[in-house]
C-alpha positions in Angstrom: 9.3 65.4 -48.2 8.1 65.9 -44.7 9.6 63.7 -42.0 7.4 61.3 -40.2 7.3 61.8 -36.5 10.4 60.2 -35.1 10.4 60.6 -31.4 8.7 57.4 -30.4 10.8 54.7 -28.7 9.5 51.2 -27.9 9.6 50.4 -24.2 12.1 47.6 -24.6 14.6 50.0 -26.2 13.7 53.3 -24.4 16.7 55.4 -23.5 16.7 57.7 -20.6 19.3 60.1 -19.5 20.4 63.7 -19.1 20.0 66.4 -21.8 22.4 66.0 -24.7 26.0 66.7 -24.0 27.2 65.5 -27.4 30.0 63.8 -26.0 21.0 38.0 -52.0 18.3 36.3 -49.8 15.0 35.3 -51.4 12.0 37.4 -50.4 10.8 36.5 -47.0 13.8 34.5 -45.9 15.8 35.8 -43.0 19.6 36.2 -43.1 21.7 33.6 -41.3 22.7 34.8 -37.8 26.4 35.6 -37.6 28.8 35.3 -34.7 30.8 38.3 -33.6 33.9 37.2 -35.5 32.2 36.5 -38.8 30.2 39.8 -38.6 33.4 41.8 -38.0 35.3 40.0 -40.8 32.6 40.7 -43.3 32.6 44.5 -42.7 34.4 46.4 -45.5 37.3 48.6 -44.4 36.8 52.4 -44.8 39.1 54.3 -47.2 41.3 56.9 -45.6 40.1 59.8 -47.7 36.6 61.2 -47.8 36.1 61.1 -51.6 37.0 57.4 -51.7 34.7 56.7 -48.8 31.8 58.4 -50.5 32.4 56.4 -53.6 32.6 53.2 -51.6 29.2 54.0 -50.0 27.7 54.6 -53.4 29.0 51.3 -54.6 27.6 49.4 -51.6 24.1 50.6 -52.4 24.5 50.0 -56.1 25.8 46.4 -55.6 23.2 45.5 -52.9 21.2 42.2 -53.2 23.5 40.5 -55.6 23.8 43.5 -57.9 20.1 44.4 -58.1 20.7 47.6 -56.3 19.1 48.8 -53.0 16.1 50.7 -54.3 15.3 48.2 -57.0 15.3 45.4 -54.4 13.0 47.4 -52.2 10.6 47.9 -55.1 10.5 44.2 -56.0 10.2 43.2 -52.3 7.2 45.6 -51.9 5.6 44.1 -54.9 5.9 40.6 -53.3 4.7 41.5 -49.9 2.1 39.3 -48.3 -1.4 40.8 -47.6 -1.2 43.1 -44.7 2.6 42.7 -44.3 4.3 45.7 -42.9 7.8 46.2 -44.2 10.6 48.1 -42.5 14.2 49.2 -43.2 16.6 49.5 -40.4 19.3 52.3 -40.5 22.3 53.0 -38.5 23.3 56.6 -37.6 27.0 57.1 -37.5 28.7 57.0 -40.9 25.3 55.9 -42.3 23.0 58.9 -42.0 25.6 61.4 -40.9 29.2 61.7 -41.8 30.5 61.3 -38.3 34.1 60.4 -39.2 34.9 63.1 -41.8 32.4 65.9 -41.1 30.6 65.3 -37.8 27.0 64.7 -36.9 25.8 67.9 -38.6 26.4 66.6 -42.1 24.1 64.2 -43.9 25.4 61.3 -46.0 23.5 62.0 -49.3 23.3 58.5 -50.6 21.7 57.2 -47.5 19.2 60.1 -47.5 18.3 59.2 -51.1 17.8 55.6 -50.0 15.5 56.3 -47.0 13.4 58.7 -49.0 13.0 56.1 -51.7 12.1 53.5 -49.1 9.5 55.8 -47.5 8.0 56.7 -50.9 7.6 52.9 -51.6 5.7 52.4 -48.4 8.4 51.2 -46.0 8.7 52.2 -42.4 12.1 53.6 -41.5 13.6 52.9 -38.1 17.0 54.0 -36.8 18.9 51.7 -34.5 22.1 53.2 -32.9 24.5 52.6 -30.0 24.1 56.2 -29.0 22.1 57.4 -26.1 20.6 60.8 -25.5 23.6 61.6 -23.3 25.7 61.0 -26.4 24.0 63.1 -29.0 21.0 61.0 -30.1 18.5 63.9 -29.4 20.6 66.3 -31.6 20.6 63.8 -34.4 16.9 63.2 -34.2 16.3 67.0 -34.4 18.7 67.4 -37.3 17.2 64.6 -39.4 13.7 66.0 -38.8 14.8 69.5 -39.7 16.3 68.1 -43.0 13.1 66.3 -43.8 14.6 62.9 -43.6 11.9 60.2 -43.1 11.9 58.6 -39.6 9.3 56.5 -38.0 11.2 56.0 -34.7 14.7 56.1 -33.2 16.0 53.4 -31.0 19.0 54.2 -28.8 21.0 51.9 -26.6 18.7 50.4 -23.9 19.6 50.9 -20.3 21.4 47.9 -18.9 22.4 46.4 -22.3 25.5 44.2 -21.9 27.1 45.4 -25.1 26.3 47.2 -28.3 25.5 44.1 -30.4 23.0 42.7 -27.8 21.5 46.2 -27.5 20.9 46.5 -31.2 19.5 43.0 -31.4 17.1 43.9 -28.6 15.9 46.9 -30.6 15.4 44.9 -33.8 13.4 42.4 -31.7 11.2 45.2 -30.5 10.5 46.4 -34.0 9.7 42.9 -35.2 7.4 42.4 -32.2 5.3 45.4 -33.5 4.5 43.3 -36.5 7.1 44.5 -39.0 9.1 42.4 -41.4 12.7 43.5 -41.3 13.3 43.8 -45.0 16.7 45.6 -45.3 19.3 46.8 -42.8 22.0 49.4 -43.5 24.9 49.9 -41.1 28.6 50.7 -40.9 29.6 48.5 -37.9 29.7 44.8 -37.3 27.7 45.0 -34.1 24.6 45.7 -36.2 24.8 42.3 -37.9 25.2 40.1 -34.8 22.4 38.0 -33.4 18.8 37.5 -34.4 16.6 38.8 -35.8 18.3 39.9 -39.0 16.9 41.6 -42.0 16.3 39.7 -45.3 19.0 41.8 -46.9 21.8 43.9 -45.5 24.0 46.7 -46.8 27.4 46.9 -45.1 28.9 50.3 -45.4 32.6 50.9 -44.9 33.5 50.5 -41.2 36.2 52.8 -39.8 36.8 50.3 -36.9 38.1 47.6 -39.3 42.0 47.5 -38.9 44.0 48.7 -41.9 
């Protein structure tokens, strides 16, 4: 499946910098905004070995939306969309699309690739929101996903001047929503992605390596 052009960045979330140096909610109902502490407490801890981590990722997708499963929920949500409604999924990058912790940014996470391809085939727009900037490898990841034919409508890196990662990601979600999209489902592996409005109708919280053992 050919990737959608993925280089566009909305002005509110545009990232500038030097070349890479690689340093169960009902349909249409938004998730309740979480504070920093609650979001961090709700993130699952990542297993210490790669095989267990991959199984935990698979289970997170399978048990999404109260056990419906991620792709099935997307299918049902698309069937219930309002006339003219534009639905989007929001994806993280590190330990979501690429296996940063165990294998580096040059290795895809197969279950997430399966998910975004299914979402794209159903008619969802796919946006990537990350705390990375171009000075920290975002450009390389964009190129890698495009080369691997992973659907991508746009990538949103950390905006210049953002006070912290959670406010930066909230700012980018706001920009996507302002384009007329309904944020249907969000997938991330860090608590910062689930802090502050707007939030997606459903979220999938993948194992977070930052959660203390």
